[in-house]
N, C-alpha and C positions, 0 to 999 in steps of 0.2 A: 526393518529398518529404522537405525542409527542417525539421530540427526548431527553430524559437526558442531562442535559446540568449543565456544573460549567465555574465560572469562576478564573481565578488565578491571581491576579492582586495587588501588595504591597503599594496601593495606595485605604486611603475608600475608599474619596472619589470618583476616578473612576472607585471601585465597588461600591458600589449603585449608579451614577452615571449611570451602565453601566444595574444593577438590575432593576433598573426603566424603560432602555428603552425596557429592551424583553417583560419587563409583561405587556410593555401598545404597546407597537409598533408589538413583536415576539408572532403572536399568536400558532408557531407551535413547542416552546420553552419550554421544563420545567423543569426552575432554578433551581437545588435539591443542592444545599451547592459551596459554595466562600471560598480563600484560600489564606492567605499573600503571599509566596514563592513556594518557586518548591519542598518544603521539606512538608508541610502540601497537596497542589494539589497532591500530588504522592501517597497520603491516600488518599484525594477522588476521586484519578482515580480507584485505588484499590477497594474501597467501593461500587463507583457507577457506573464503570462499563462505561464510557458516551457514548454519539455517540456523545461529541461537547464540543469541551475546547475551551474556550476565557480565551488564552495565553497572556497575557505580555512577554517581549523581556528582559530588562533594569533593572533587580530586586536584592534589595541587598544578598548574601548569594548563585548564583549563576542563571541563566540568562533561559530565556521559553527553548531554544536549551540542556542546558544541562539537562531539565526537559527529553525530548522528547528522550534522551539518553535512559533514563532507561525501554521503551516502543520500543524495535526494530525494533518488529509489529504489533505495533497497527493495534486496531481496532477502532480505534474515527478519528473524521476530528479536521483539528484543523484552526482556526481565530488567528491569533494574531496579540495586538495590542494594541500600542506600541508609542510613538511621536516623533522618531526617524526614520526619512524617508530613511536614508542609511539604515533598516536591512530588502529592502522591498525582493530584492535579493537572499539576505536571507535566510530569510522568506519559497521563493517559493522552494527555493533548497532543504527544512527541507520537501516538500509536503506538506504545507500548502493550505485552499484550498483558503484564503483568505488573508487579512492588509488591517486589519480601521486601521490608525489614530485618535490620542486622537485630539481634543478632536471630539468624535465618529457622525456622519452624518449617521441619522437615515435611510437616503433614504441605503447608504451603508450599513448597520448594517441590514434590510433587505432582500437586492440581498446574505448578504453572509448564512443569515434564506434560504434562496430557494436554493446557493447550497448545503448545508447541506441537505437538504431535497436530493435534486436529487442524492447525494454521498449512504445516507442514503438506497435508493430507489434500485441504484443501486448493493448495495451491496443483503440487499434480492436478487435480483438477482440472482445473484452471489450464495448464502446459494442453494436456487434453481435447478443452472443450474449442482456444483457439486453432487448433487444426481443419475445425469444422467449415468443411466452404458450401459455395452460394447452392449448390446442387443438393447440400443436405432437404429432406423438407420442413425440421428445424432447427432451424441454431439459433444458439444461447451465447449469453455470453456474461465470465463468475463477473459478480459484484463480490468487494470484501467490506465490512460494516465492524463496529467497533463487539457487532454476537455471532459474526462468523463467514458465511458465505451464503449470497442467497445467488440465482440463474435467472436468465429474462431469457428471452427471444427479442430477438432487435429486432423483430416489428414491432415491436413493442415499445421502447423506445422514442420518444422525442429529439432531445440532445443532452448535450453533456456540457453544463457549467462550469467551471473553474469556481472552486473556491477556498485562497489562498495552497494551502496546503494537504486539501481536500478535493471533491470533484460532487455537483451535485446533478441526479438523473430525472428529468424530469418525465412521463409516462404517458401514455398514450390514457390511460386512465383515471388520468389529473392526478394522482399521487406524486409524489419527491424522494426520494433514495440519495441521501447522504452518503459517501463510501471514502472508504478513506486511505484512497488510491490519486497522483494529481491526473490532471486533465493533458499533461505527455503523456504518460503511463497505458491511459485508454486511447490515446492519437495513436501507438504503439503498437497495439494489442486489435484494437478493434478493425473488421471487415473494412479496407475500404471501400470497393462494394458499393456497398451499403451510404457506410459514414463521412463525410470532412466536414476538417478544420476549416470554418470560414474565419474565424477568429483566435484570436491569441487565446481568447478565456470560452470559447463553444470548437462546439463538437456540434453539426447535425446529421441527422439524419433523412437526406436529401430521396434517397431510392422509396422508401415508404414514406414520409410523412411532410415533402417538401410541397406547400401549394400554389405558389410563384414567390417571383422573383420580385421586388419592390423596389423603387432608384427616386420612387419619389422624401426630399430629405434628407436623401443618402442611400445610400442599400442596403438592404436586408431582408432576410429568406423568410418569408411567410411561411410559419408552421401551420400543420392542419388544425390546431388548435388555438389559434390566431395570433400565436403573438411573434413578434418582428423581434430576428435574431440579426443581430452587424454584419454584415461579412467588411472584414478588411481588405482596406483599397490593395493591396498587393498579391490581392490574393484572389482578387476578383475574375483579371482576365482568365485565370487557371477553371476559375470554378464554374467562370463563365463555357469552357469543356467539358467540364464535367456532367452540365443536366443538356447543353445541347443534344 
């Protein structure tokens, strides 16, 4: 399987050089298009739905970070390419899988290819795991982290908590995991028979870990570890039907 790939860079020589390197040294990548700015880049992403985007940071008319804001729930991997090393931390905060400095080193480029392949494989496992039903003896959910993916049984998850563009997972053993997906993405993928979004910032495990509903000083779901999770007023009626 080859990864559908595009390049977004305002420098013609940089685009052509990266194209040559990909064609010669990255057999797992299928380069389908190149763009010179974020407007063209958005068109290419919408058209090809790529697996991987090589994205320049500093470009006239808007930088690479602005482009990514157009894809809040993006399902493609990003490798930033730039001549400015000071952007490295911001690049990883934007959930890039890698960061390459110009001029691009062949070995570093191949490492980026390998990382993208691993993420793509993990996503395919995610799609398979999403098809698991309640009748299965064990149901798991895939959790993307900065180092890769981990798989956790639903019964071991207490609740999800939004943290800006990330999500914190609170587990029954007292540990906590920071995931690189938004809480909206989890709301779309979790088993609705087990989980319920009670608040814009929280999804709880109502099936395994809801201990009680407290209506003192507001509406709260009391979890098995004693944590009180707020229930939005507009969701209360539907939530009561869910647990009745």
